[in-house]
N, C-alpha and C positions, 0 to 999 in steps of 0.2 A: 645472521649476517651472511651474505653471499660473497665469498672471497673472490678476488680477481687474480687469475694466474696467467702467465704468459703462454699463449698457444703458439703454434708454429706459424706466426704471422709474418707477412712481408715486413721488412725492417721499417718502412715508413709508417705502416699502420701500427706497429708495435710502439712506435714513439708517440703516437697521438691517438689513443683510443677515444672513441666518441663518448662524451659525458652523459648523453641521454639517448634513448631509443630514437627520438625525433632527429637528432643530429645524424645518426646512422642512416635513417630512412631518407633524409634529404640528400645525403652524400651518395647513396647507392641507387636511389630511384628518383629520377628527375621529375617524375609526375607527382611527387609528394607535395601536398598543400599543407602548410603549417599555419595553424590559427592560434589565437590566445588560449582557447580551450585546450588544445593539444599541448601547448606550452605548460599549462598547469598540470595536466596529466603526466607529462614528462617529469616534472619536478617531483611528483609523488612517486613515480616509478623509480626514479633515482634513489629516493629515500628507502624504498623497499629493498633495493640492491645493497645499500649500505647497512641495513638492519635497523635504521631509524624508525621505519614502519614495518611491522610484521604482518598485519592483516589489513588489507586495503579494499574498500568497495567503491566502485565508480559508476555513476549513472549520468547519461547525457542523451539528448534526442537521437533518434535513429538516423543512420546514414551521415554521421558527422565525423567518422573516422576512429571511433573509440576501439572497436574490435580489431581493426587492422593494426592500430598502434600497440594495443596491449597483447592480443593473442597471436600476433605475428612478429612485429618488429621488436617488441620487448623480449620475446623468447630468443630471437636471433642475437640481439644485443647481449643478453645474459650468457648465452653459449659462447659468444666471442670473448667475454670476460672470463668465463670459467667453463671449459668444455666438459668438465666432469659432472655438471649439473644434470639431474634427471627431472625433466619437466613433464607434468601431466596437464592436458587441456581437456576440460569436460564441458559438454554442451547439452542442450535439451535432447538432441539426437545424434547418432553416430555420423550421419552424413555431414552435418555442419562441422563437427569436430574434425572430421577427416579433411574438410576443405582447408581449415587452418594448417593442419599438418602438411598438406600438399604445398601450400604457399611458403611455409618455412623451408621445406625441402628444396623448392625451386630456387629460393634466394641463395641458399648455401651452394647449390650446384652452379648457379650463374655467376657466383663471385668467389672463385678459387683463391683470390687474394686474401680472403678471410682466414685461410689456413685450416679450414674445417672440412673434412672429407667424410662422406657418408659411408658407413660400413655396408658392403654389398650383401652381407648375410641378413641384414635387417633394414632394408631400404623400402619398406612399404609406405603407402601414403599416410597411414594412420599411426605408424610406429617405425622409428629408425634410431640407430645409434651412431655415434661419431667414431670414426676409425682411430684407434689408439687411445681412446678415452673412455671413461665410464658413462659419460653423459649421453643424452639423447632426448627424444620426445615420444610420448604416447598420447593418443587422442581417443577418447571414448565418449559415449553418450551417458546420460544420467543413469540409465538402467544397465550400462555396461559394467565391466569388471576391471578392477586394478589389482586383483589378487596376484601376489608375488612380485609386485612392482613398487619398490621404494620410491618415494616422491620427495624431491628437494624443493621444488617450486610447484604450486598448484594454481591453475587459472580456471575459473568457472565462468564461462561466457554464455549469457542468455539461457538460463535454465528453463525458461518458459518459451515455447514456440510462438504462442499467440494468446489472444484474450481468452479463448475457450479453455486452453490448457491452464492458464493462470487462474481462471475461475473454478477449476476442478479441484475440489478439496482432496480427492484421491491423489492427484498429481502433486499438489503442494506437500502432501505427506510423503510422497515418494522422494521429492527433492530434499526434504528435511531428513528422511532416513538415510539418503545418500551421504549427506554431510556427517551425520552422527555415526553411521556404521561402516562407511567406506572411506570417505575422505580423511577423517580424523585418525583412522587406523593405519593409513599408508604414509602419513606425513612424518618426515624425519624431525627430530627435536629442533625447534626454532625455524622450521621451514616456513617461508612466507606464503601467504594465500592472497590472491587477487580475484575479486568478483567484479565482473563487468556485466551490466544488464540495463535494459530499459525497464522502468518500473511499471507494474500493473496494479498491485494491491499493497495495502499497508502490511499485510502478512506474507508477502512474497519472501524469497530467501534473504535478500538484503534487509528488508524491514524486520523480519523475524530475528535475524542475528543481531541487528543493531538494538532491538528492544531487549533481547535476552542477555546480550553480552556487550553492553555499551562501552565498557572500558577497553575491550580488546580490539575494537575496530576503528580505523580512520576512514571516515566517509566523505566522499567528494561528490556532490550533486551539482551539475552545471545545467541550469534551466535554460530553455530557449529564450525566455523573457525573464529578466531579473525581477525578483519579488522584494517586497518590503518585509524583511524578517521580523521587524518589531510588531507586525500584525499577527504573527504566529502565536499559538498558545505559549504561555511562559514555560511550560514543561516540555515543549518541543526542543529536541537537541540542537536545532538550528536557530532557535530564538535569538534575535539580536546580532547574529553573525553577519559580517559583511559579505557581499557577493564575491565568490571566488575569483571572478574576472574583474572586480573593481567597478562594476557597472552601477548605474543609478536604477532604482525601481522602474520597471517598464521598458528598459533598454533591451533590445534583442541581441543575441550573440552573433559574432562574426561567423559565418557559415563556411564549412569546408566545401559545400556544394554551391557556394556563391549565391545563397538565397538572399533576396532583398527584403526590405521591410514589407513590401507588397506581397512577396512570396510567403513570408511568415504569417501575415494576416490571412491570406488565402488558405494556407495549411490549417490554421486554427479553425476556420469555418468548415473546412472539408472533413476533418477527422472527428469533430464533435467534442463536447466538453470533457467526457470521461477520458478519451484517448489523449487529448491535449494535456490535460492536467496530470495524467499518470506518465505517459511516455515522453512527452516533450518538456514538461515542467519537473518531472521526477518526484512529484508529490501526489500519490494516489488520492489523498484527501486534499482538496484545494485549500488555499490559504484562508479564504473566507467561508469555505464550505461548499457543498455541491447543491443538491436540490433544496436543502434546508440550511441556509447560511447562518453562520454564527451570530452575526449582528442583527438578525431580523427579530429575535425574540424580545418580548417585553418582560419586565420584571415587576414583582410586587415584594415588598420588604417585610411586611407584617402579616401574620396569619389572618386569613380571611374567615376563619371559623372560630367558634367558641366550643369548649369541651365540657360536657356534662360530667357529673360525678362518676357515672358508669363507664366513662371513657369514650362515649359516642361524640362525634364531631358534627356540628350543625352549622349551616351557613344561612344568612339572610340576604334578601335582595337578589337572589339568583332565580332565573327562569326555569332551569333544569339542572339536575346533577345525575351523572351516570358513571358506571364502571366499565372499563375496557380491558380485556385480558388476551394476552398472547401466550399460548402454551408451548411446551417443549415436545420434541418428537420421541424421546426415550427417557427411561428412568435410570440414568447412570450419572456418575460424578462428572463426566466430561460432556454431558448433554448440553443442549442449548438452554439459555435462560428462560425462566417463566417470568412474565411481567404482568402486573396488575396496576392500572392507573385509575384515579378518580378525577373526573373532569366536571367543571361547572360552567354554566353559560349565563352571561348578562347581555341581553340583546344579541349582537353579533360577536361579542368578545368571549373567548374561551379561556378558562383558568385551570391549569393543572394543580390540583389540590394535594394529591399524595401519589406516591408510587412505591410499590414493593417489587423486589426483583431478587431472584436466586435460582440456583441449580437444585431444584427440589424433585424428589420422587413423587409419585402419584398421591400418596397419603399426605405428605407435607404440603403439596399444592392445594389439596382440598382444605387443609387446616388454614393456610394463608388466605384462601378465598373466603372462608367463613369469618375469619377475624376482620378482614377488610370490609366485608359486607356489614358486620356488626358495628364497626367503627363509623360507617357512613350510612346511616339508615335512610337518608334522603335519596340515596342513589338506588332508586327502585329498579331502573333498567340496568341490567348487567350483561354486557356483550361479551360473548366468548367465541373466538374464532373456531369454527366447526371443523378443525383439522387437528392432527397430532393427538396429544392427550386431551384436547379440548372436548372431543366427543364423549370420552369416558367421564370427564369431570361434570359435564352437563347431565349425563345420565345418573351420576351418583348424587348430585346436589339439588337438582331441580325440584324434588319433592320436599326438601327441607328449607330451601331458600327461594323466596319469591323473586320473580323478575328476571330469571336467567333466560337469555335469548341467544340461540345459535346464530352466528354471523358467518355467512358463506362469502369468502373473499372473491372479488371479481377483478380480473386483470392482474398484471404483474405487481410485485411489491413497488417497483419504481413508478408505475402508473398511479398507484394508490397514494404514494407520497407526493407525487407531482400534483395530483388533484387538490390536495389541501395546502400546498406550498404558498399559493397566493394569499391565503388567510394569514400565514406566518409573515410573509413579506409585507403585507399591509399593516402589520402591527396589531392584529386582532387576537394574538395568542400570547398569553401571559404564563410565565414560569416563576416558581418561588425562588427567592434569592438563596445563595448557598448557606447563609446563616441559619435559615429555617429548613433547608433541604440540602444536606451535604452531597447528595447523589446527583444534583442537577448538572454539575459540570460534565459528568460522564454521559448524561443524556444529550447534552449539546454537542459533545464531540462525536458521539455515535451518529447523530443526525447530520453533522457536517461531513463525516466520512462516508455516509451512505451514497451510493449502494456498494462501494468498494471496501467499507470497513469490515472487520472480522465478524462483528455481531450486528444484527438488525432488529432484535426483538423489541427494543424500546420504540423504534420507529414504527414497527408494525402495530403495536398497541396504540400509539399516538395517532397514526393515520386512520385507524379503525374508529377511534373515539371521536376525532374531529369530523370525520365524514358523517357519522350519525348525529352528532350534537349540533353542528353548524352547517356543514355543506349541504346535506340533503334538505333540511328545512329551508335554507336560504334559496336553493334552486326551486323549491316548491312555493316560494313566496310566503312562507309561514312566519318568518322572523321580521324582516324589514324590507322596505322598498329599496331597490338598487340605488336610488338617489340619496338615501340615508346612509348608505355604506361609505366607508372611507374611500376618498377619491382614488387612492392608489389601487384599491381592489377593483374598482370599476373598470380599469384599463385591461383587466385580464379576461380571457376566455376561459371560464371555469367549467370543467367537465367532471361529472360524477363517474369518471372512468368507465 
């Protein structure tokens, strides 16, 4: 809890301290625009100040006032309530952090009626103390240092500069290390933490902390356009929750920049689906999914195979059966997953018959390959992506197992998935029901989150298998005439990337 103490305030201000940072901002800055979204943020910040919320994360579309409210006015408001607070502001880089420090310093200088004077000995843009009190502000970048600086309130604002930085595994690890080895070591007992950011990925700082420590964090996501939370997966922490602004699904937020409905629609077209879904909706994985949407998949409820006494599985009525493998890049416990899939085709319809997946070293990968091949003797063609450990697996097994074919991927992962997505959308791809394949839910969620999900190994194996099994033969006219294909599929321009 952040105690409020009486500073050397003008009598009239001492009598009526502002209840929220927004009230202070509107009183001291006539240019302040207050929106329903900022009202909700203010409510949460007030609870942070009283100790009702200890760790708070907030996401909202860019340029809607969240950083100014949290990283500037919230800090001034806190210092006005308790000038002994030591506040740290951390950003992706020092320059941005210093900007917030400069804005806070200017407000204190421009409003002497607050009774807060900067100490001349520490009046830098990025670090200053309050004269006569222990409190002050220090601003650093993620890679900066807080050594020797106790922190009573920590604000982390935009730990990722842009899409490139957010997609960098090395930078994401840097941000996580900062939290674990710097932030947590400087925090005083019970010190509140506020994270404010636009979202990029499911495993960015907010996503990672919420997944790892769900009970510790209060999360507020204000989407540009309200979603129907009942369409989220049932294990999503926001499933079934009302919109924080009380909006109906599809309703846009009131904008601090005076954006109209036309403006929002234009912005949606301009930035593209990934940026809109992540930055503006605050959900790096879209509600319905991205390239491969959740509700596109068809299901089958009973096994399509029969099993012989020796454990081999056989199917009837299928035109072709093949295996598709995506290999890992290294033989360690924290390496990427290895995935093997068995696909069958009837006409233009593809059926996923089995999948194996694990973090296996080279020896275990070869064992799993041999076992899956023995279990599905009809899968003569065995596609192995000729990258990572795949090259070594091919060399090791091709003299013992027939039909192993190196597959050289062409184009980006996104392009390969996009090429087969019309097949999925048209209802030509069938997955087993969870009752016979408990792993299928994870596959669907990885596909829905692609390309921003943490893992993409199942997607890679899937797109490789569907490309060889259905897409290439269809484009070559070897399966069916286009007129025989599902009407939905005929509307698409299909490319073999």
